[in-house]
C-alpha positions, 0 to 999 in steps of 0.5 A: 635646248637652245644655244643660249640655254646651253651657254647659260647653263655652262656659265652657271656651272662654272660660277658654281664651281668657282664659288665652291673653290672660293667660299669666301666670295660666295659669303661676300655675295650673300652678305651683299644680297643681305645688305641690299635686302636690309636697305630695301626693308628699311625703305619699306618701313619708312614708306609704311610709316609715312603711309600710316601718318598720312592715314592718321591725318586723314582720319583726324580730318574726317573726325573733325568733319563728323563732329561738324556734321553731328552738330549740324544734325542736332541744330537742324533737328532743334530748328525742326528742319527735317530736310536739313537734318536728314541730309546732314545725317546722310553726310555724317554716315558717309564720313563714318564709312569713309573713316572706318575704311581709312581705319581698316587701311591704317590697321593693315599698314600697322601689321605690315610695319610689324612684319617688315620690322620682324623681317629686318631683324631676321635679315640682320641676324642672318647677315651677322651669321654670314659675317661670322662665317666669312671671318672664319673662312678668311683664315682658310683662304687659299689665294693670294693673301686670302683674296681672289684677284680680280673678283672685285674688279669690273669687266673692262674691255680695255683690260681684255681683248679677245683678238689679242688673247693668245689663249683665245687664238689657240682655242679657236684654232683647235676648235676649227681643226676639230670642226674640219676633222668632223666635216671630213668624217661626215663627208667620208660616210 
């Protein structure tokens, strides 16, 4: 394992421990994720509805074109212009194929809208459950006023300086002493 993997695993373990000791924060994090998913799903539904409207408009335009070419087929046949009637029939058939493709796409979009709305409902229900759990957990919080200080604050380098941190200095000194001892033992072998 690389140093990065070790560090990543160590940080994940510390975060897991922290969240176990502060379950209300874990619930807040889950609720925030659900809120973001709810927003994303709402945006998806709006995008799909716009796509459905666009497809409907295209289908209506093609339907008008089909009517135009259908009447041209009849007109050319009545005038005994088989060359024009044949070309108009081919154009009408091509428009029908295009309309069918768009109709299929629209049906697919409609299904996706239904699925997205079902997903949104599930997310909303889950979010309500998490909010209820968070409310229940808030009565059991063990930190100051039930709130873990600093969790909601972003990291700011002005608030924390490694060089000025006495605990950091103490650990660095201790780690350096351990490393020197290990090197002495290795040289003595």
